[in-house]
N, CA, C and O atoms as a Tinker XYZ file with bonds, in Angstrom:
   452  protein
     1  N    130.817000  102.668000  137.503000    73     2
     2  CA   129.732000  102.764000  138.447000    64     1     3
     3  C    128.537000  101.966000  137.927000    63     2     4     5
     4  O    128.102000  102.163000  136.792000    81     3
     5  N    128.014000  101.079000  138.746000    73     3     6
     6  CA   126.889000  100.258000  138.304000    64     5     7
     7  C    125.604000  101.075000  138.303000    63     6     8     9
     8  O    125.428000  102.005000  139.091000    81     7
     9  N    124.725000  100.699000  137.402000    73     7    10
    10  CA   123.441000  101.381000  137.256000    64     9    11
    11  C    122.319000  100.392000  137.522000    63    10    12    13
    12  O    122.500000   99.178000  137.417000    81    11
    13  N    121.153000  100.933000  137.869000    73    11    14
    14  CA   119.933000  100.139000  138.000000    64    13    15
    15  C    119.247000  100.136000  136.642000    63    14    16    17
    16  O    118.835000  101.182000  136.141000    81    15
    17  N    119.127000   98.950000  136.049000    73    15    18
    18  CA   118.601000   98.835000  134.693000    64    17    19
    19  C    117.420000   97.873000  134.672000    63    18    20    21
    20  O    117.469000   96.795000  135.263000    81    19
    21  N    116.362000   98.279000  133.984000    73    19    22
    22  CA   115.218000   97.396000  133.742000    64    21    23
    23  C    115.229000   96.981000  132.283000    63    22    24    25
    24  O    115.403000   97.809000  131.389000    81    23
    25  N    115.043000   95.696000  132.054000    73    23    26
    26  CA   114.872000   95.176000  130.699000    64    25    27
    27  C    113.414000   94.729000  130.621000    63    26    28    29
    28  O    113.030000   93.723000  131.217000    81    27
    29  N    112.613000   95.481000  129.886000    73    27    30
    30  CA   111.188000   95.198000  129.751000    64    29    31
    31  C    110.971000   94.424000  128.453000    63    30    32    33
    32  O    111.300000   94.901000  127.367000    81    31
    33  N    110.414000   93.227000  128.586000    73    31    34
    34  CA   110.159000   92.388000  127.414000    64    33    35
    35  C    108.653000   92.225000  127.289000    63    34    36    37
    36  O    107.996000   91.671000  128.170000    81    35
    37  N    108.117000   92.720000  126.173000    73    35    38
    38  CA   106.674000   92.673000  125.974000    64    37    39
    39  C    106.272000   91.958000  124.680000    63    38    40    41
    40  O    105.084000   91.757000  124.427000    81    39
    41  N    107.236000   91.581000  123.878000    73    39    42
    42  CA   106.919000   90.915000  122.618000    64    41    43
    43  C    106.725000   89.412000  122.831000    63    42    44    45
    44  O    107.251000   88.830000  123.779000    81    43
    45  N    105.972000   88.811000  121.941000    73    43    46
    46  CA   105.653000   87.388000  122.004000    64    45    47
    47  C    106.840000   86.577000  121.468000    63    46    48    49
    48  O    107.204000   86.731000  120.302000    81    47
    49  N    107.447000   85.723000  122.291000    73    47    50
    50  CA   108.613000   84.950000  121.823000    64    49    51
    51  C    108.271000   83.880000  120.796000    63    50    52    53
    52  O    109.168000   83.232000  120.257000    81    51
    53  N    106.984000   83.687000  120.518000    73    51    54
    54  CA   106.579000   82.744000  119.473000    64    53    55
    55  C    106.569000   83.388000  118.097000    63    54    56    57
    56  O    106.477000   82.697000  117.083000    81    55
    57  N    106.664000   84.732000  118.062000    73    55    58
    58  CA   106.575000   85.424000  116.771000    64    57    59
    59  C    107.832000   86.206000  116.400000    63    58    60    61
    60  O    107.973000   86.634000  115.255000    81    59
    61  N    108.743000   86.397000  117.344000    73    59    62
    62  CA   109.964000   87.156000  117.065000    64    61    63
    63  C    111.102000   86.654000  117.953000    63    62    64    65
    64  O    110.873000   86.110000  119.034000    81    63
    65  N    112.330000   86.850000  117.475000    73    63    66
    66  CA   113.518000   86.436000  118.228000    64    65    67
    67  C    113.899000   87.452000  119.314000    63    66    68    69
    68  O    114.727000   87.151000  120.173000    81    67
    69  N    113.308000   88.639000  119.282000    73    67    70
    70  CA   113.711000   89.732000  120.174000    64    69    71
    71  C    113.610000   89.411000  121.679000    63    70    72    73
    72  O    114.496000   89.830000  122.424000    81    71
    73  N    112.591000   88.696000  122.166000    73    71    74
    74  CA   112.549000   88.387000  123.599000    64    73    75
    75  C    113.743000   87.554000  124.079000    63    74    76    77
    76  O    114.290000   87.817000  125.150000    81    75
    77  N    114.142000   86.567000  123.303000    73    75    78
    78  CA   115.310000   85.752000  123.680000    64    77    79
    79  C    116.569000   86.612000  123.637000    63    78    80    81
    80  O    117.427000   86.506000  124.514000    81    79
    81  N    116.680000   87.453000  122.632000    73    79    82
    82  CA   117.831000   88.362000  122.531000    64    81    83
    83  C    117.857000   89.316000  123.724000    63    82    84    85
    84  O    118.930000   89.629000  124.241000    81    83
    85  N    116.702000   89.777000  124.158000    73    83    86
    86  CA   116.627000   90.680000  125.311000    64    85    87
    87  C    117.123000   89.992000  126.585000    63    86    88    89
    88  O    117.786000   90.620000  127.410000    81    87
    89  N    116.807000   88.708000  126.746000    73    87    90
    90  CA   117.326000   87.967000  127.910000    64    89    91
    91  C    118.840000   87.834000  127.845000    63    90    92    93
    92  O    119.523000   87.921000  128.865000    81    91
    93  N    119.355000   87.624000  126.650000    73    91    94
    94  CA   120.811000   87.545000  126.487000    64    93    95
    95  C    121.457000   88.871000  126.873000    63    94    96    97
    96  O    122.495000   88.890000  127.534000    81    95
    97  N    120.855000   89.960000  126.466000    73    95    98
    98  CA   121.365000   91.289000  126.823000    64    97    99
    99  C    121.310000   91.489000  128.335000    63    98   100   101
   100  O    122.257000   92.010000  128.924000    81    99
   101  N    120.221000   91.085000  128.960000    73    99   102
   102  CA   120.100000   91.208000  130.416000    64   101   103
   103  C    121.203000   90.418000  131.114000    63   102   104   105
   104  O    121.779000   90.891000  132.094000    81   103
   105  N    121.497000   89.239000  130.623000    73   103   106
   106  CA   122.572000   88.423000  131.196000    64   105   107
   107  C    123.910000   89.138000  131.075000    63   106   108   109
   108  O    124.716000   89.110000  132.005000    81   107
   109  N    124.149000   89.774000  129.943000    73   107   110
   110  CA   125.385000   90.537000  129.755000    64   109   111
   111  C    125.470000   91.727000  130.687000    63   110   112   113
   112  O    126.550000   92.055000  131.179000    81   111
   113  N    124.341000   92.381000  130.935000    73   111   114
   114  CA   124.337000   93.532000  131.853000    64   113   115
   115  C    124.668000   93.102000  133.277000    63   114   116   117
   116  O    125.383000   93.804000  133.992000    81   115
   117  N    124.151000   91.956000  133.683000    73   115   118
   118  CA   124.450000   91.436000  135.018000    64   117   119
   119  C    125.932000   91.101000  135.124000    63   118   120   121
   120  O    126.562000   91.368000  136.148000    81   119
   121  N    126.487000   90.516000  134.068000    73   119   122
   122  CA   127.914000   90.182000  134.059000    64   121   123
   123  C    128.762000   91.442000  134.150000    63   122   124   125
   124  O    129.891000   91.393000  134.637000    81   123
   125  N    128.232000   92.571000  133.687000    73   123   126
   126  CA   128.925000   93.847000  133.772000    64   125   127
   127  C    128.685000   94.555000  135.091000    63   126   128   129
   128  O    128.988000   95.742000  135.216000    81   127
   129  N    128.149000   93.856000  136.073000    73   127   130
   130  CA   127.945000   94.351000  137.441000    64   129   131
   131  C    126.849000   95.411000  137.555000    63   130   132   133
   132  O    126.855000   96.201000  138.499000    81   131
   133  N    125.918000   95.438000  136.613000    73   131   134
   134  CA   124.780000   96.350000  136.744000    64   133   135
   135  C    123.654000   95.633000  137.487000    63   134   136   137
   136  O    123.484000   94.421000  137.352000    81   135
   137  N    122.896000   96.384000  138.265000    73   135   138
   138  CA   121.724000   95.840000  138.944000    64   137   139
   139  C    120.603000   95.778000  137.918000    63   138   140   141
   140  O    119.997000   96.798000  137.590000    81   139
   141  N    120.330000   94.590000  137.416000    73   139   142
   142  CA   119.410000   94.417000  136.309000    64   141   143
   143  C    118.177000   93.650000  136.751000    63   142   144   145
   144  O    118.275000   92.619000  137.417000    81   143
   145  N    117.015000   94.165000  136.371000    73   143   146
   146  CA   115.742000   93.513000  136.628000    64   145   147
   147  C    115.049000   93.300000  135.294000    63   146   148   149
   148  O    114.998000   94.209000  134.465000    81   147
   149  N    114.515000   92.105000  135.083000    73   147   150
   150  CA   113.798000   91.791000  133.847000    64   149   151
   151  C    112.307000   91.800000  134.152000    63   150   152   153
   152  O    111.845000   91.136000  135.080000    81   151
   153  N    111.565000   92.557000  133.359000    73   151   154
   154  CA   110.119000   92.661000  133.521000    64   153   155
   155  C    109.472000   92.009000  132.306000    63   154   156   157
   156  O    109.689000   92.439000  131.173000    81   155
   157  N    108.679000   90.970000  132.545000    73   155   158
   158  CA   108.001000   90.260000  131.462000    64   157   159
   159  C    106.532000   90.651000  131.442000    63   158   160   161
   160  O    105.840000   90.567000  132.456000    81   159
   161  N    106.067000   91.078000  130.277000    73   159   162
   162  CA   104.694000   91.549000  130.122000    64   161   163
   163  C    104.010000   90.724000  129.032000    63   162   164   165
   164  O    104.631000   90.382000  128.026000    81   163
   165  N    102.752000   90.411000  129.232000    73   163   166
   166  CA   101.971000   89.698000  128.219000    64   165   167
   167  C    102.542000   88.323000  127.920000    63   166   168   169
   168  O    102.896000   87.571000  128.828000    81   167
   169  N    102.626000   88.007000  126.637000    73   167   170
   170  CA   103.097000   86.685000  126.205000    64   169   171
   171  C    104.577000   86.451000  126.488000    63   170   172   173
   172  O    105.049000   85.320000  126.375000    81   171
   173  N    105.307000   87.477000  126.848000    73   171   174
   174  CA   106.736000   87.312000  127.152000    64   173   175
   175  C    106.960000   86.400000  128.352000    63   174   176   177
   176  O    108.056000   85.862000  128.512000    81   175
   177  N    105.946000   86.211000  129.202000    73   175   178
   178  CA   106.099000   85.304000  130.352000    64   177   179
   179  C    106.378000   83.881000  129.905000    63   178   180   181
   180  O    106.842000   83.064000  130.700000    81   179
   181  N    106.103000   83.572000  128.648000    73   179   182
   182  CA   106.380000   82.233000  128.104000    64   181   183
   183  C    107.866000   81.880000  128.173000    63   182   184   185
   184  O    108.222000   80.703000  128.136000    81   183
   185  N    108.727000   82.879000  128.273000    73   183   186
   186  CA   110.166000   82.631000  128.342000    64   185   187
   187  C    110.547000   81.798000  129.563000    63   186   188   189
   188  O    111.553000   81.089000  129.531000    81   187
   189  N    109.768000   81.869000  130.628000    73   187   190
   190  CA   110.091000   81.146000  131.858000    64   189   191
   191  C    109.163000   79.966000  132.118000    63   190   192   193
   192  O    109.267000   79.315000  133.157000    81   191
   193  N    108.265000   79.688000  131.194000    73   191   194
   194  CA   107.298000   78.616000  131.402000    64   193   195
   195  C    107.850000   77.276000  130.936000    63   194   196   197
   196  O    108.851000   77.211000  130.223000    81   195
   197  N    107.171000   76.203000  131.357000    73   195   198
   198  CA   107.555000   74.855000  130.959000    64   197   199
   199  C    107.341000   74.600000  129.470000    63   198   200   201
   200  O    108.157000   73.933000  128.835000    81   199
   201  N    106.262000   75.120000  128.914000    73   199   202
   202  CA   105.916000   74.849000  127.513000    64   201   203
   203  C    106.576000   75.878000  126.591000    63   202   204   205
   204  O    105.985000   76.904000  126.254000    81   203
   205  N    107.816000   75.578000  126.192000    73   203   206
   206  CA   108.601000   76.521000  125.391000    64   205   207
   207  C    108.827000   76.032000  123.959000    63   206   208   209
   208  O    109.594000   76.646000  123.218000    81   207
   209  N    108.180000   74.951000  123.561000    73   207   210
   210  CA   108.459000   74.335000  122.267000    64   209   211
   211  C    108.279000   75.259000  121.073000    63   210   212   213
   212  O    108.980000   75.107000  120.073000    81   211
   213  N    107.359000   76.210000  121.151000    73   211   214
   214  CA   107.070000   77.065000  120.005000    64   213   215
   215  C    107.786000   78.413000  120.056000    63   214   216   217
   216  O    107.446000   79.319000  119.295000    81   215
   217  N    108.773000   78.556000  120.942000    73   215   218
   218  CA   109.527000   79.810000  121.061000    64   217   219
   219  C    110.611000   79.855000  119.984000    63   218   220   221
   220  O    111.338000   78.884000  119.774000    81   219
   221  N    110.704000   80.995000  119.310000    73   219   222
   222  CA   111.754000   81.208000  118.315000    64   221   223
   223  C    113.093000   81.314000  119.049000    63   222   224   225
   224  O    113.172000   81.958000  120.095000    81   223
   225  N    114.117000   80.705000  118.526000    73   223   226
   226  CA   115.454000   80.655000  119.129000    64   225   227
   227  C    115.462000   79.896000  120.457000    63   226   228   229
   228  O    116.163000   80.270000  121.397000    81   227
   229  N    114.675000   78.829000  120.515000    73   227   230
   230  CA   114.587000   78.011000  121.725000    64   229   231
   231  C    115.951000   77.460000  122.132000    63   230   232   233
   232  O    116.253000   77.381000  123.322000    81   231
   233  N    116.775000   77.079000  121.163000    73   231   234
   234  CA   118.098000   76.534000  121.486000    64   233   235
   235  C    118.957000   77.561000  122.224000    63   234   236   237
   236  O    119.713000   77.203000  123.127000    81   235
   237  N    118.846000   78.822000  121.845000    73   235   238
   238  CA   119.595000   79.884000  122.528000    64   237   239
   239  C    119.025000   80.107000  123.924000    63   238   240   241
   240  O    119.774000   80.259000  124.889000    81   239
   241  N    117.701000   80.127000  124.026000    73   239   242
   242  CA   117.051000   80.311000  125.329000    64   241   243
   243  C    117.484000   79.218000  126.300000    63   242   244   245
   244  O    117.816000   79.507000  127.450000    81   243
   245  N    117.484000   77.974000  125.853000    73   243   246
   246  CA   117.868000   76.860000  126.713000    64   245   247
   247  C    119.322000   76.946000  127.158000    63   246   248   249
   248  O    119.676000   76.446000  128.226000    81   247
   249  N    120.157000   77.571000  126.352000    73   247   250
   250  CA   121.566000   77.740000  126.709000    64   249   251
   251  C    121.733000   78.762000  127.842000    63   250   252   253
   252  O    122.582000   78.583000  128.715000    81   251
   253  N    120.929000   79.829000  127.832000    73   251   254
   254  CA   121.102000   80.920000  128.792000    64   253   255
   255  C    120.275000   80.787000  130.068000    63   254   256   257
   256  O    120.646000   81.360000  131.092000    81   255
   257  N    119.177000   80.056000  130.038000    73   255   258
   258  CA   118.320000   79.962000  131.230000    64   257   259
   259  C    119.032000   79.434000  132.474000    63   258   260   261
   260  O    118.796000   79.966000  133.559000    81   259
   261  N    119.889000   78.421000  132.377000    73   259   262
   262  CA   120.585000   77.964000  133.590000    64   261   263
   263  C    121.449000   79.064000  134.231000    63   262   264   265
   264  O    121.496000   79.174000  135.456000    81   263
   265  N    122.121000   79.865000  133.421000    73   263   266
   266  CA   122.931000   80.962000  133.968000    64   265   267
   267  C    122.047000   82.025000  134.600000    63   266   268   269
   268  O    122.369000   82.558000  135.663000    81   267
   269  N    120.945000   82.330000  133.955000    73   267   270
   270  CA   120.012000   83.330000  134.487000    64   269   271
   271  C    119.463000   82.863000  135.826000    63   270   272   273
   272  O    119.334000   83.652000  136.762000    81   271
   273  N    119.143000   81.585000  135.911000    73   271   274
   274  CA   118.630000   81.016000  137.157000    64   273   275
   275  C    119.707000   81.024000  138.243000    63   274   276   277
   276  O    119.434000   81.401000  139.382000    81   275
   277  N    120.927000   80.612000  137.897000    73   275   278
   278  CA   122.016000   80.546000  138.864000    64   277   279
   279  C    122.394000   81.927000  139.394000    63   278   280   281
   280  O    122.679000   82.075000  140.582000    81   279
   281  N    122.399000   82.935000  138.528000    73   279   282
   282  CA   122.743000   84.297000  138.941000    64   281   283
   283  C    121.606000   85.001000  139.674000    63   282   284   285
   284  O    121.769000   86.113000  140.175000    81   283
   285  N    120.462000   84.341000  139.729000    73   283   286
   286  CA   119.279000   84.879000  140.417000    64   285   287
   287  C    118.901000   86.268000  139.914000    63   286   288   289
   288  O    118.609000   87.173000  140.696000    81   287
   289  N    118.914000   86.416000  138.588000    73   287   290
   290  CA   118.478000   87.676000  137.989000    64   289   291
   291  C    117.014000   87.871000  138.356000    63   290   292   293
   292  O    116.199000   86.983000  138.109000    81   291
   293  N    116.665000   89.007000  138.935000    73   291   294
   294  CA   115.274000   89.212000  139.357000    64   293   295
   295  C    114.332000   89.455000  138.178000    63   294   296   297
   296  O    114.624000   90.232000  137.269000    81   295
   297  N    113.203000   88.769000  138.227000    73   295   298
   298  CA   112.148000   88.928000  137.236000    64   297   299
   299  C    110.911000   89.494000  137.914000    63   298   300   301
   300  O    110.601000   89.158000  139.057000    81   299
   301  N    110.215000   90.354000  137.195000    73   299   302
   302  CA   108.911000   90.833000  137.635000    64   301   303
   303  C    107.908000   90.388000  136.590000    63   302   304   305
   304  O    108.070000   90.662000  135.401000    81   303
   305  N    106.873000   89.700000  137.039000    73   303   306
   306  CA   105.817000   89.196000  136.175000    64   305   307
   307  C    104.484000   89.774000  136.632000    63   306   308   309
   308  O    104.376000   90.291000  137.744000    81   307
   309  N    103.459000   89.688000  135.767000    73   307   310
   310  CA   102.137000   90.188000  136.167000    64   309   311
   311  C    101.616000   89.475000  137.408000    63   310   312   313
   312  O    101.879000   88.290000  137.612000    81   311
   313  N    100.894000   90.190000  138.214000    73   311   314
   314  CA   100.360000   89.663000  139.470000    64   313   315
   315  C     99.506000   88.413000  139.247000    63   314   316   317
   316  O     99.382000   87.577000  140.142000    81   315
   317  N     98.925000   88.286000  138.072000    73   315   318
   318  CA    98.026000   87.165000  137.775000    64   317   319
   319  C     98.765000   85.907000  137.321000    63   318   320   321
   320  O     98.122000   84.884000  137.086000    81   319
   321  N    100.086000   85.948000  137.189000    73   319   322
   322  CA   100.843000   84.806000  136.701000    64   321   323
   323  C    100.802000   83.655000  137.701000    63   322   324   325
   324  O    100.958000   83.864000  138.903000    81   323
   325  N    100.592000   82.446000  137.202000    73   323   326
   326  CA   100.556000   81.238000  138.020000    64   325   327
   327  C    101.983000   80.701000  138.158000    63   326   328   329
   328  O    102.540000   80.175000  137.194000    81   327
   329  N    102.573000   80.829000  139.337000    73   327   330
   330  CA   103.968000   80.422000  139.573000    64   329   331
   331  C    104.210000   78.935000  139.333000    63   330   332   333
   332  O    105.351000   78.525000  139.117000    81   331
   333  N    103.167000   78.133000  139.368000    73   331   334
   334  CA   103.350000   76.694000  139.144000    64   333   335
   335  C    103.745000   76.400000  137.693000    63   334   336   337
   336  O    104.151000   75.280000  137.384000    81   335
   337  N    103.633000   77.383000  136.804000    73   335   338
   338  CA   103.998000   77.209000  135.394000    64   337   339
   339  C    105.469000   77.488000  135.127000    63   338   340   341
   340  O    105.929000   77.302000  134.001000    81   339
   341  N    106.222000   77.931000  136.135000    73   339   342
   342  CA   107.650000   78.233000  135.947000    64   341   343
   343  C    108.436000   76.967000  135.633000    63   342   344   345
   344  O    108.158000   75.898000  136.177000    81   343
   345  N    109.421000   77.102000  134.750000    73   343   346
   346  CA   110.235000   75.957000  134.367000    64   345   347
   347  C    111.411000   75.730000  135.310000    63   346   348   349
   348  O    112.068000   74.693000  135.222000    81   347
   349  N    111.692000   76.660000  136.197000    73   347   350
   350  CA   112.825000   76.522000  137.110000    64   349   351
   351  C    112.620000   77.357000  138.358000    63   350   352   353
   352  O    111.527000   77.863000  138.615000    81   351
   353  N    113.685000   77.495000  139.128000    73   351   354
   354  CA   113.630000   78.246000  140.381000    64   353   355
   355  C    114.159000   79.658000  140.145000    63   354   356   357
   356  O    115.200000   80.034000  140.684000    81   355
   357  N    113.452000   80.425000  139.354000    73   355   358
   358  CA   113.860000   81.789000  139.048000    64   357   359
   359  C    113.459000   82.728000  140.175000    63   358   360   361
   360  O    112.531000   82.446000  140.932000    81   359
   361  N    114.169000   83.848000  140.279000    73   359   362
   362  CA   113.865000   84.866000  141.292000    64   361   363
   363  C    112.728000   85.730000  140.754000    63   362   364   365
   364  O    112.965000   86.730000  140.077000    81   363
   365  N    111.495000   85.337000  141.060000    73   363   366
   366  CA   110.317000   85.978000  140.474000    64   365   367
   367  C    109.511000   86.700000  141.549000    63   366   368   369
   368  O    109.277000   86.187000  142.643000    81   367
   369  N    109.099000   87.909000  141.186000    73   367   370
   370  CA   108.131000   88.663000  141.986000    64   369   371
   371  C    106.952000   88.955000  141.076000    63   370   372   373
   372  O    107.147000   89.275000  139.904000    81   371
   373  N    105.757000   88.855000  141.580000    73   371   374
   374  CA   104.572000   89.189000  140.797000    64   373   375
   375  C    104.028000   90.512000  141.322000    63   374   376   377
   376  O    103.805000   90.669000  142.522000    81   375
   377  N    103.818000   91.460000  140.414000    73   375   378
   378  CA   103.400000   92.812000  140.804000    64   377   379
   379  C    102.268000   93.297000  139.905000    63   378   380   381
   380  O    102.088000   92.816000  138.786000    81   379
   381  N    101.516000   94.255000  140.421000    73   379   382
   382  CA   100.460000   94.889000  139.643000    64   381   383
   383  C    101.071000   95.848000  138.630000    63   382   384   385
   384  O    102.262000   96.151000  138.702000    81   383
   385  N    100.264000   96.325000  137.690000    73   383   386
   386  CA   100.756000   97.271000  136.689000    64   385   387
   387  C    101.286000   98.543000  137.336000    63   386   388   389
   388  O    102.302000   99.079000  136.894000    81   387
   389  N    100.626000   99.029000  138.359000    73   387   390
   390  CA   101.086000  100.240000  139.050000    64   389   391
   391  C    102.427000  100.013000  139.738000    63   390   392   393
   392  O    103.290000  100.891000  139.731000    81   391
   393  N    102.599000   98.842000  140.327000    73   391   394
   394  CA   103.871000   98.527000  140.986000    64   393   395
   395  C    105.002000   98.404000  139.965000    63   394   396   397
   396  O    106.127000   98.826000  140.229000    81   395
   397  N    104.703000   97.826000  138.797000    73   395   398
   398  CA   105.698000   97.722000  137.733000    64   397   399
   399  C    106.101000   99.112000  137.267000    63   398   400   401
   400  O    107.285000   99.382000  137.067000    81   399
   401  N    105.134000   99.984000  137.096000    73   399   402
   402  CA   105.423000  101.361000  136.676000    64   401   403
   403  C    106.320000  102.059000  137.694000    63   402   404   405
   404  O    107.227000  102.802000  137.319000    81   403
   405  N    106.071000  101.824000  138.972000    73   403   406
   406  CA   106.885000  102.437000  140.022000    64   405   407
   407  C    108.327000  101.920000  139.970000    63   406   408   409
   408  O    109.268000  102.691000  140.156000    81   407
   409  N    108.501000  100.631000  139.718000    73   407   410
   410  CA   109.846000  100.046000  139.609000    64   409   411
   411  C    110.590000  100.682000  138.437000    63   410   412   413
   412  O    111.755000  101.057000  138.563000    81   411
   413  N    109.913000  100.799000  137.305000    73   411   414
   414  CA   110.548000  101.373000  136.115000    64   413   415
   415  C    110.969000  102.817000  136.366000    63   414   416   417
   416  O    112.038000  103.235000  135.920000    81   415
   417  N    110.152000  103.575000  137.067000    73   415   418
   418  CA   110.483000  104.968000  137.356000    64   417   419
   419  C    111.711000  105.108000  138.232000    63   418   420   421
   420  O    112.394000  106.130000  138.166000    81   419
   421  N    112.009000  104.126000  139.038000    73   419   422
   422  CA   113.168000  104.173000  139.927000    64   421   423
   423  C    114.477000  103.811000  139.224000    63   422   424   425
   424  O    115.556000  104.023000  139.778000    81   423
   425  N    114.389000  103.276000  138.026000    73   423   426
   426  CA   115.581000  102.812000  137.314000    64   425   427
   427  C    116.366000  103.960000  136.688000    63   426   428   429
   428  O    115.810000  105.005000  136.352000    81   427
   429  N    117.673000  103.742000  136.541000    73   427   430
   430  CA   118.526000  104.707000  135.835000    64   429   431
   431  C    118.327000  104.610000  134.324000    63   430   432   433
   432  O    118.451000  105.597000  133.599000    81   431
   433  N    118.014000  103.392000  133.867000    73   431   434
   434  CA   117.881000  103.155000  132.430000    64   433   435
   435  C    116.874000  102.012000  132.225000    63   434   436   437
   436  O    116.825000  101.070000  133.016000    81   435
   437  N    116.085000  102.106000  131.169000    73   435   438
   438  CA   115.133000  101.056000  130.836000    64   437   439
   439  C    115.263000  100.706000  129.357000    63   438   440   441
   440  O    115.215000  101.578000  128.490000    81   439
   441  N    115.429000   99.418000  129.089000    73   439   442
   442  CA   115.488000   98.918000  127.719000    64   441   443
   443  C    114.172000   98.191000  127.450000    63   442   444   445
   444  O    113.774000   97.318000  128.222000    81   443
   445  N    113.497000   98.549000  126.356000    73   443   446
   446  CA   112.194000   97.971000  126.074000    64   445   447
   447  C    112.248000   97.169000  124.781000    63   446   448   449
   448  O    112.688000   97.665000  123.743000    81   447
   449  N    111.794000   95.924000  124.860000    73   447   450
   450  CA   111.767000   95.036000  123.693000    64   449   451
   451  C    110.352000   94.580000  123.459000    63   450   452
   452  O    110.095000   93.822000  122.524000    81   451
């Protein structure tokens, strides 16, 4: 039975490998037929931006982004995010903090990185 899962990424991908690893996990959850939504908070939005040169594990990120884009994994970003900074055609919704909290409450499971 598939579950509704949120993967919340709040760490800075310039200082730790965990955000890229979290995206890899989200991709695996989607492949397992779970309804997965990725929520990027703070500096984690850099994972989808054009300027990714200083991201740790950039080679791994570049390997997985095309699959994430093709599978249309839904992303939720802060309402203030400028969509023109996206590096591709990702399935992005911008929401307020209260709306993000409401989405998380509706999930069966939430993984926080």
